[in-house]
N, C-alpha and C positions, 0 to 999 in steps of 0.2 A: 504494500500500500504506500508506504513512505519511501521514496527513493532518496537516500541520504546524499547521493552524488549531486542531486539537483534541489536540495532543500531550500536554497536561497533563490531559486528561480520561480517566478510566477509565470508559468508557461503552459504549453500544450501537454496533455497527458494522452498517450495513445488510447483510443477507445471512447474518448469523451469529446464533446463539442468544445469550441474555443473558450467560451465564457464559463462553462461548467468546469473545464480544466483549470482555469484561473481560480475559481472559487475553491476547488478541491486542493489546489496548490497552497492557498492561504490557510485552509483548514489543516493541511498536513504540517505546515510550519507551526501553527498554534499548538497542535497536539505534540509535536516534537519538543517544544519548549516546556509544555506542561509535564511531560514525562521526565525531562531533565530536572525540573523543579522538585519533583518528588522522588528522585533517584535515591535508592539505598535507605529509605525510611523504614523503621521497624513498625510493628503493629501498635506498640505504645505511642510512638510518634504520630502515626496516622490517626490515632484516636484522641490525641491531645486537644484539650479545649483551653483557649486563652482565658476564658471566663464562662460563667454559666449560660451566657446568651450567644456565644460564638459557635461557628461550625468547625468541625474537624477537617483536616486535610483529606481524610478518607471520604467524608461526606461530600466534600467539594468535588473530588474525583468522580464519585458516583453520580453527582449532580450533572456533570458534563455528559455522561452517557445517557442519563435520563432525559435531559433536554433534547439531545440529538434524536433519541428514540421517539419522543413526543412529536418532534417536527417531521420525522419520517411518516408517522401516522397522519398528521395534519395535512402535509403537502402532497404526499404520494398516494395516500388512501382517502383523503378528504374526511377524516373523522377525528374525534377526540379519543383519548385512551379509554378502554373498557374498565369496568370495575376490577376485573382480574388483573389487568395491566397496572392499574393504580395501586393495587396491593403490593406489587413488585416495585414500581417506580415512584409511587407517591411520596414516600419519605425523602427520597433524593430530590424530587422536583421541588417540594416545598421547603425542605431543610428544616430549620427551626427545631422545636422540642422533639417532634417525632423523629427527625433525622438524628438528633443527638442520642436518642434512646435506641433506635433500631440499627443505625449504621455504625457498628463497632466490631472489633475483634477480627477483622479481615486483614490479611497480609497484602503487600503491594501488588503481588501477582494477581490477586483476585480483582483489584480495581483495574489493572492494566488489561486483564482478560475481558472485563466488561466493556471497557473503552474500545478495545480492538474488535470485539464481536459486533458492537453497534456500528462502528466505523466501516467494517467490512460490508455490512448490509447497506450502509449509505452509499458506498462505492457501487454496489450492485444495482441499487435503485437508480442512481444517476446515469447508469448506462442505458436506461430505458427511456430517457428524455433527451431533448436537445435545448439549445439556447432559448428558443421561443417559450419553452415551459417556464423559464425563469421570470418571464414578464407577466405571467398569470397573476391577476390581482384579486384579493379578497379583503373583506373587512378585517381589521386587526385590532390592536389596542385602541380602546376608546372609539371603536367603529370607524377608525381612519383607514383609508385604503393602503394596502401594502402589497408588494409583489413577492413572489417566491425568492427572488434574488435577495431582497432585504431579509426575509425570514431566515434564510440560510446564512446570510452574513451575521445575523443576530446569534445563531448557534455558536459560531466561534468567537464573536465579540463578547458573549457572555463568558465563555471559557477564558478568554484573555483577562477580562475583568476579575474573575475569581482566582485566576492564577496569581494575580498580585496578592490576594489574600494568602494563598499558599506560601508564597515567598516570605510574606511578613510573619506568618505563623512559624514557619521553619526557623527564622532568625530568632524567635522568642521561645523556642522549645526549651522546656525545663526537664525533659526526660531523657 
């Protein structure tokens, strides 16, 4: 999925249309830096909370996979997550207290596997569409129009935002 020889190139990816290639290139770079930011963390470090209201690094990593999974359903399948899917992904989507309670005790490989599994499906789904698909508009936040290009930009923009939290938490780890 991630070609490390071309990690700094926003360019064409064989099998994908030009704009989708660029979007995936940016997503790959964001994911690469996320994985680097969490490299070698122990379970205790992944579960560490700065305070009773913060999110753990593990919860943030699972949040990235959950957001991407939710956008797969919304944009490729035109649906919200089912009750069954919300049981799996809900704590990671909403984070907060439920995430603090339920997202604990997993090693880094667990989170990386979740991220990779969801990303692999994203790559498979993007092979089924072309650049015109990115322009499809739907009501979004506050019923404002948004296109799929923006929605998928938001997937990795959210990851980049929370990756800053991961770096801050990592600097303040006391375990």
